[in-house]
N, C-alpha and C positions, 0 to 999 in steps of 0.2 A: 031482255036476254041476259045482259051483263049482270044484273042484280040476281037473276036466277042462278047463274054460274057461281056468283059470289056466295050466295046463300048455301048452295050445294057443297062448295069448298069448305065453308065454315062447319057444316054438319059433319063433313069427313074429319076435320081436325078434332071436333068434339067427340066423334066416335073413336078415334085413335086414342084420345086421352083416356076415355072410359075403359078401353081395352087395356092400355098399359097400367092404369090404376088397379084393375082387377088382377092382371098378371102379377104385379108387384106383391099384392096381398096373398096370392096363392103360392107364388114361388117362395116367399118368405115363410109361410105356414108349412108347406109340403115339400119344398125343394123343386127344382126344375124337372128332375127326372120323373117324379111322381104326379106332376101337374100335366093334365092333357088339355088340348085346345077346346074340347067340349066343356070342360070344367070352367075354363075362362069365359067361353061363350055363355054358359049358363049364368054365371055371376053378372055378366053385363046385360043379359037378356036379348041376345042376338044369336044367329046361327053360327056354326062351325065355319061355314063358307064365308061368312062376313069377316072373320078374322083373317082367313087366307087372302081375301081381297086386299086388305090393308097391309099385311105383313108377309104373306107368302108362306110362312111356316112357323112352327113354334120357336125355332132358332132365330127367325126374323123378329119375332116378339121380343125375345131376350136381348138381342143386339140393340133394338130400338130403345128398350128400357134402359140399358146400360148407357147408351149415349145421352139419353134424356137426364139420367140422374147425375151424370158426369162424375166428379171426384167425391161424391157424398156417400158415406164419410170414410172412404178408404184411407187407412193410415199412411199407405205408400204416397198417395197424392198429396196428403197434408204435409208430411215430414219432408218431402223433396222440395217444398217451397219455403222451408225454414232454413236458416243459416246460423253458423256459430253456436253459442251456448243456447240459443233459442230452441234447438232441437231437443233440449231437455227442459228448459225453463217454461216453454209454452205448452208443455204436455197437458196441463189442466184445461187449456183452451180446446184441445182436441176432445177432452171428455164431454165438454158442452155440445160438440158437434155430434158426438155418439148419442147423447141423450135426446137431442132434437130430431134424430132420424132413425127411429127404432126399426121400421120395416126394412130400410135400406141395410141396416146392420144385420138383420136376420137373413136377407138376400145374400149378403157378402159371405156369411159363415156357411150358408147352405152351398154356394158355389165352390168355396174352398174345399168343403168336405167331399163333394161330389167329384171334384177334379184333382184329388190329392195324389193320384197315381200318374206316372209319366205318360202313360198311354191314353189318359183321359183327354177329351177334346180341347178343354180350356186350360190345361195344366200350365203350359208355358206362359200364357197371358196372366195368370194369376201368381206366378212365381216371382214375387217381388222381395222376398226376405233377404237374399244376398245383396241386392241393390240398396235396400234400406239400411242394412247394417254397415255397408261401405260408406254410404252418404253420412250417416251419423258419426262414424269414426273420423271420416275426413274433415268434417265441420268442427268437431270438438278439438282436434289437435292444434290448429292455429289459434283457436280461442284461449286454449290454455297458455300457449306461447305469449299471446298478447297481454295476458294478466300476470305474466312472470311466474307461472306455476310450473313446478317441476316435481312430478311424482311418478310412481311405478304403476300407475293404473294401466291396464291392458284395455285400450279403447275398443278393440274389436270384440272383446268379451263383454264390456259394458254395453256396446251397441246390441249385442245378442240378447243381453238381459232386458234392454228397453223393448226389443221386438217381442220377447216372450211375455214380458209384463202386460203389454198392450193386448196381445191375443188372450191371455188369461183373464185379465180384468174385464174385458169386453164380453167374453163368453159367459163369465159369471154374472155380469150385469143382465145379459139377455135372459138368464134363468129367473132372476129375482126382480129385476127392474128397480133396484134400490139406488136412486139417483144420488142421495146424500153419501152413500158409502162409495160410490164410483168416484164422485168428486174428491172425497177425502183420500181414496187410495191413489188417485193420480197426483194429488198435491204432495202426499207423503213420499211417493216414489221419486217425483221430481226434486223434492227437497233433499232427499237422501243422496241421490245422484250427484247433484251440484255440490253437496257437502263433501263427497268423496273427491270430486274433481278439483274444486276451488277453495274448499275450507269454509264455504258459506253457502247459503240457500237463496242468494239474492235473485229477485225476479219472480219468485213463487209466492203468491198471496198466501196468508195464513188461514184465511177463511174463504 
């Protein structure tokens, strides 16, 4: 009996994984709003009721998917784990994360677009831009002091530029999927920003 229960539980885990994989593909392709549970069920080869059994609703599928994917590859989660000048110097590392997770990037942009208005259900959860800009500016200030740098750079404006660059570069990459160009753009932006801040581009690889 124990083996039977264990086998059944394993099948349940496998079925949930298949559902989430299909949901990720469809949400990335069509967006959350335009994807229906029957569409997900059809891609997996199960019934609509089968998805409800595991997740309860389409919202439940999305929540489970976001929990499974974790911080991949949201810029907010990445940059909040970096400190000092690394919030700029390690930007090329984030480009690699983007390239490694195209479906997750598609999903991220779909969700941002669908929840851009204040009345939208996930608007507050996705509103990271102010937090990100504040973190970048806060980390860069002591890094400049530690290096004996004194200039007139407006760190809040630079932080705004960083956020804008990331959104723009990633969205352009999603259209053309040019990995070489994305890597080059991130390296050049990081190098230019460090040059403005510290008079050098230390920490950013040239290739």
